[in-house]
N, C-alpha and C positions, 0 to 999 in steps of 0.2 A: 504494500500500500504506500503510495506517495503522500507524505504529509506536507501540505502546502501552506500551513498557517504562516502568517506574516509575509508571505511572498505574494506577488500579484497573480492575476488570472493567467498570465503567460506561463507560470509554473505548471498549471493544470493542463494547458494546451500542449506544453512540452512533454508532459507525462503521456498524454494521449498519442502524440506523435511517436513516442517510443513504446507504444503498446502496453502502457500501464493504465488500467482502467478502474482500479480501486483508488479512490482519493479520500484522504482523511483531512478534516477541517476541525478546528477547535473552537472557533468563535462564530456565532450565528450572524452577527452584524457584518463581519468580514466576508462571510460566504455570500450574503445578500448582495454585496457590492460586486462580487466576482461573477455570480452565476449567469448573468445574461451576456457576459463577454466570452464565455467558454464556447469554443468551436466544437461541434459534434458532442454536445453535452449529453445527448441521448445514449452515447456509448459508455458513459462512466457510471459507476455505482458510488454514490457519495455517502461517506460515513461521518457521523458526528462523534468525535472522540474527546471532546472537552467536558468540563464539569457541567452537568445538567442542572438548570435552574427552572423552577416551576413556571415563572413568568415568561420563559422563553420556549416552552414546550410547543405551544401553538405554532410558532414560526419554524421550529425544528422539524415538525411533522411535514410542513409544506416544502421544506428544502431538502431533507436527507432521505435516502433510501433506507439507511440503517442508523439507529441510535445505539451506540455501543456502551454507553455509560449509565445504564439504568441500575439504580442501587437503593430503591425504596418503594414501598407499597404506594405511598402518596404519588410519586412520579408515574408509577405504573397506571394508576387509575386516571391520572390527568392525560396520559398518552391515549388511553382508551377513549376517553371523553372527546378529545380533540380529533382523533383519527375518525371516529364515528361521524362527526360533523361533515367531513369531506369524503366520506365513503372510502377510506383508505385502510388497508391492512399494513400497519407499521411494523417493520422488522426491527427487532431489538436484540442486543446482547445484554447479559447481566454482568455487572462489574464486580469482581471479587478482590477484596483487599488481602491478598495472599501473604503479604509481608507484615500485616497488622500495623501499618504505618498510620499514626494519628493525623498526618498531614495529607493523606490520600483518601479519596472517596472509595466506596465499595463496601460490600457486605462480607460477613465471615462465611466460612464453609458451612457452619452450623445453621446459618440463616437461609441458605440457598433453597433447601426443600420447601420451606414455607413460602418464599417468594415465587418459586416455580409453580406451586399449586395455585396461587393467585393468578399468575400469568396465564396459565393454560385455560382458565375459565373466561378469559376475555377474548371475544370474537375478533376484535380489530387489532389485537396485538399478536404478532408472530414471533415467538422465541426461536432464535437461530444459533445462539452460541454464548460463550463466555469470554470475558476480557479481563486483563489485569495490567496494572502499572506498578512496577516494583519501587520500593523506597530508594531514594537517592543514596549514592555512596555505598552500594552493596558490593561485596567482593565477587569476582567471577565464580568462586565456589558457592557463595550464597545464591547467586543468580541461577546457577544450574539446579541447586536444591529446590528453590522456589518454583522454577519453571517445571521441574519434574513433578512437583506436588500439584501444580495446576493441570498438568497433563493427566495425572491419575484422577483428579476431580472431573475433568472433561470426559474421560472414558466412562467413568461411573455414571455421569449425568446422561451421556449419550445412550448408555445401555437402558436406563430408566425412561429417558425421553428422547426418542430417535430424531426429533426435530433439531436437536443440538448438533449442528454440523461444523461449527467454526470455533476456533480458539485463537483469539487475538492477543498476542503478547510479544514483547521485544521491540526495541527501537534501534537507532543507528549505532549506539555504543555496545549493544549486546545481542543484536539480532541473530548472530550465528549460534549463540548458545540457546536462544529461544527456538530457533528452527530445529536444532538438533534434538531439543526436548520434545518437539511435536507441535509447534505453532502452525496453524493454517494461514494466519495473517501476521506479518511483521510490519510495523509502522515506521517507515524510513523517511526522514526529512533531511537532516544534516548531510548524510552520505550522498544524497542526490543533488542537493541545492547549495550546500555550503553552510557556514555558520550564520545564525540569525543576528 
């Protein structure tokens, strides 16, 4: 996935030109400014990977194919409500705080079954995967351990809920370890576009 936050719409067009059709954006207002300047935007699958706020969910549903950062029952029901208004089935991932980082959003492993049961009752919400963001300054060894833990959780979830097809984890600094552990999506910005 090409993460194009803080870069102009030309970064998205460049990704498309290079056959990268998964695009990750962090800020809704920024995406709104870019969206109509994207050439062949029907080719891309646009993922929201930023912190989700209740007052921005309505706009997020209109903009993104997938919202990766769902981490509360409140947000889940808000997504259902707004998606129903525009007759959309909103694809989501559930964010797991695998590193138990107080600075990161996400639910615990123990909270996942509860949120999944709620999700699967909602007609306009389509659960498709899990995502995680690791704490900053983790060692390579810690990264491997945490990503392996996420992979085990993903496989267990997939067994119980076959709709769980994707595991989004890893960024420019650790994507190789995430890939090796079993990520289906790695979120790459700096390695593609340079430092922000």
